[in-house]
C-alpha positions as CSV (number, residue, x, y, z in Angstrom):
1,M,-0.1,14.1,8.7
2,K,1.8,11.7,10.6
3,V,4.0,13.4,12.9
4,N,6.5,12.0,15.5
5,G,4.4,8.6,15.0
6,N,1.2,10.6,15.8
7,G,-1.7,11.0,13.4
8,Q,-2.5,9.1,10.1
9,G,0.0,8.8,7.3
10,A,0.2,11.3,4.7
11,I,-2.2,10.6,1.6
12,L,0.7,10.9,-1.5
13,T,0.0,12.7,-4.9
14,P,0.7,11.2,-7.8
15,E,3.7,13.3,-8.3
16,E,4.9,12.3,-4.5
17,L,4.6,8.6,-5.6
18,R,6.5,9.1,-8.9
19,L,9.3,10.9,-6.8
20,L,9.6,8.0,-4.2
21,F,9.4,5.2,-6.9
22,T,12.2,6.5,-9.2
23,E,14.5,8.9,-6.7
24,G,13.5,7.7,-3.6
25,F,13.7,4.1,-3.3
26,T,17.1,2.7,-4.7
27,N,16.8,-1.1,-5.3
28,P,14.3,-3.4,-7.0
29,R,13.0,-5.1,-3.7
30,D,12.1,-1.5,-2.2
31,R,10.1,-0.6,-5.0
32,A,8.4,-4.1,-5.1
33,L,7.6,-3.7,-1.5
34,F,5.8,-0.4,-1.7
35,G,4.3,-1.2,-4.9
36,I,2.6,-4.2,-3.6
37,C,1.3,-1.5,-0.7
38,L,0.3,0.8,-3.4
39,F,-1.2,-1.4,-5.9
40,T,-3.3,-3.4,-4.0
41,G,-4.2,-1.6,-0.6
42,C,-2.4,-4.0,1.6
43,R,-0.7,-3.4,4.9
44,V,2.9,-3.3,5.3
45,S,2.8,-6.3,7.6
46,E,0.6,-8.5,5.0
47,A,3.3,-7.6,2.3
48,L,6.1,-8.6,4.2
49,A,4.5,-12.1,4.9
50,L,3.9,-12.9,1.1
51,Q,5.9,-16.0,0.1
52,T,7.0,-15.9,-3.7
53,T,4.0,-18.6,-4.1
54,D,1.5,-16.1,-3.1
55,I,2.1,-14.7,-6.5
56,K,0.8,-16.3,-9.8
57,G,-1.7,-16.0,-12.5
58,G,-1.5,-12.5,-12.5
59,T,-2.7,-12.2,-8.8
60,I,-1.6,-11.7,-5.3
61,T,-3.1,-14.2,-2.4
62,F,-3.0,-12.4,1.0
63,R,-3.5,-15.7,3.2
64,K,-6.1,-15.3,5.8
65,S,-3.5,-16.5,8.3
66,T,-1.2,-13.3,7.3
67,T,-4.0,-10.5,7.2
68,K,-5.3,-8.5,10.2
69,G,-8.0,-10.5,12.4
70,K,-7.4,-13.7,10.2
71,L,-10.6,-13.4,8.9
72,K,-10.4,-14.2,5.2
73,T,-7.9,-14.5,2.3
74,R,-8.0,-12.1,-0.1
75,V,-7.4,-12.2,-3.8
76,V,-5.9,-9.0,-5.8
77,D,-5.4,-8.6,-9.2
78,I,-1.8,-7.6,-10.4
79,Q,-1.8,-4.3,-12.3
80,P,0.5,-3.2,-15.1
81,G,2.6,-0.7,-13.1
82,L,2.8,-3.3,-10.2
83,A,4.2,-6.0,-12.6
84,A,6.8,-4.4,-14.0
85,M,8.2,-3.7,-10.4
86,L,7.5,-7.4,-9.6
87,A,9.4,-8.3,-12.8
88,E,12.6,-6.2,-11.9
89,Y,12.5,-7.9,-8.5
90,Q,13.8,-11.6,-8.6
91,P,13.5,-13.6,-5.1
92,K,15.0,-16.7,-4.4
93,P,12.1,-19.3,-3.5
94,G,10.6,-18.5,0.0
95,A,9.9,-15.7,1.7
96,L,9.1,-12.6,-1.1
97,F,10.9,-10.3,1.2
98,P,13.7,-12.2,3.0
99,G,15.4,-11.0,6.5
100,M,18.5,-10.0,6.8
101,R,21.4,-12.3,7.3
102,G,19.2,-15.2,8.5
103,V,18.0,-13.7,11.7
104,T,14.3,-13.3,10.5
105,E,12.4,-15.2,8.0
106,H,11.4,-12.0,6.2
107,L,11.8,-8.2,6.5
108,T,10.6,-6.8,9.5
109,R,8.3,-4.0,9.6
110,F,10.8,-2.0,11.4
111,A,13.0,-2.6,8.6
112,A,10.3,-1.5,5.9
113,D,9.8,1.7,8.0
114,K,13.4,2.3,8.0
115,I,13.8,1.7,4.2
116,L,10.4,4.1,3.6
117,K,11.9,7.1,6.0
118,D,15.6,6.9,4.1
119,A,13.6,7.1,0.6
120,C,11.5,9.8,2.3
121,T,14.5,11.6,3.2
122,R,16.1,11.4,0.0
123,V,13.2,13.0,-1.9
124,G,12.4,15.4,0.7
125,L,9.0,14.0,1.6
126,T,7.5,14.2,5.3
127,G,4.5,12.9,7.0
128,V,4.7,9.5,5.0
129,S,4.3,6.4,6.9
130,T,3.9,2.8,5.5
131,H,0.3,3.1,6.0
132,S,0.4,5.9,3.5
133,F,0.4,3.4,0.7
134,R,-2.8,2.0,1.6
135,R,-4.6,5.1,2.4
136,T,-3.3,6.3,-1.0
137,A,-4.8,3.5,-3.0
138,L,-7.9,3.4,-1.0
139,T,-8.8,7.1,-1.4
140,Q,-7.5,6.8,-5.2
141,M,-9.8,4.0,-5.8
142,S,-12.8,6.4,-4.1
143,S,-12.0,9.2,-5.9
144,A,-12.3,7.6,-9.3
145,G,-15.9,6.2,-8.4
146,V,-15.0,3.0,-7.5
147,P,-18.0,1.5,-5.0
148,L,-17.2,1.4,-1.7
149,R,-18.4,-2.2,-1.4
150,H,-15.6,-3.0,-4.4
151,I,-12.8,-1.4,-2.4
152,Q,-13.7,-3.2,1.1
153,E,-13.3,-6.4,-0.9
154,I,-9.9,-5.4,-2.0
155,S,-9.2,-3.6,1.5
156,G,-10.4,-6.5,3.6
157,H,-12.3,-3.9,6.0
158,N,-15.0,-5.8,7.7
159,D,-17.0,-2.7,8.0
160,L,-17.3,0.3,5.7
161,G,-17.7,2.7,8.7
162,T,-13.7,1.6,9.0
163,L,-13.1,2.1,5.7
164,Q,-14.4,5.6,5.3
165,R,-12.1,6.8,8.0
166,Y,-9.1,5.8,5.6
167,L,-10.7,8.0,2.6
168,E,-9.7,11.6,2.4
169,V,-11.9,13.9,1.1
170,T,-10.3,16.9,-0.8
171,P,-11.8,20.6,-0.6
172,E,-12.5,20.2,-4.5
173,Q,-14.6,16.9,-4.0
174,R,-16.4,18.9,-1.3
175,K,-17.1,21.8,-3.5
176,K,-18.3,19.3,-6.3
177,A,-20.5,17.6,-3.9
178,V,-22.4,20.8,-2.9
179,S,-22.6,22.2,-6.3
180,V,-24.9,19.3,-7.3
181,I,-27.7,20.1,-5.0
182,G,-30.5,22.4,-6.3
183,F,-33.3,22.5,-8.5
């Protein structure tokens, strides 16, 4: 859990996610921003750098120039939950999340962090950071049995070791893992 900017962002439960998206985020822009982070497993800076033209044909394209390390472009399918959030949010052509009052081209990471902190305060959640959505998405995929190589393709991690540090293992998963041992 993240405390005073230290540690890893909390992995959110389905109930916490429902609470944030129904009562925490107060407008379609905020739901769309953090919905993209959750449903694509992207970093908040990657979501903030999106252009309206990066969403088409049922996919979101994270351009190489806006990804960490700038190594390769990623294309992620839009699933129905995210599609509904994006349909509710209708930005003008250009930056998907434009900056405030023309000062910046797009919303800043600082602004996104403030939006999230305000939403968490509204619903009483602690230890949540913008990175919580990425960690939650990758952990949910892993818990559902999605092969690590497939998760790596979506997340953009260069090596599996780095990806594995993101994933949380619950006490139930540990118990289940050792229960299969024997003869």
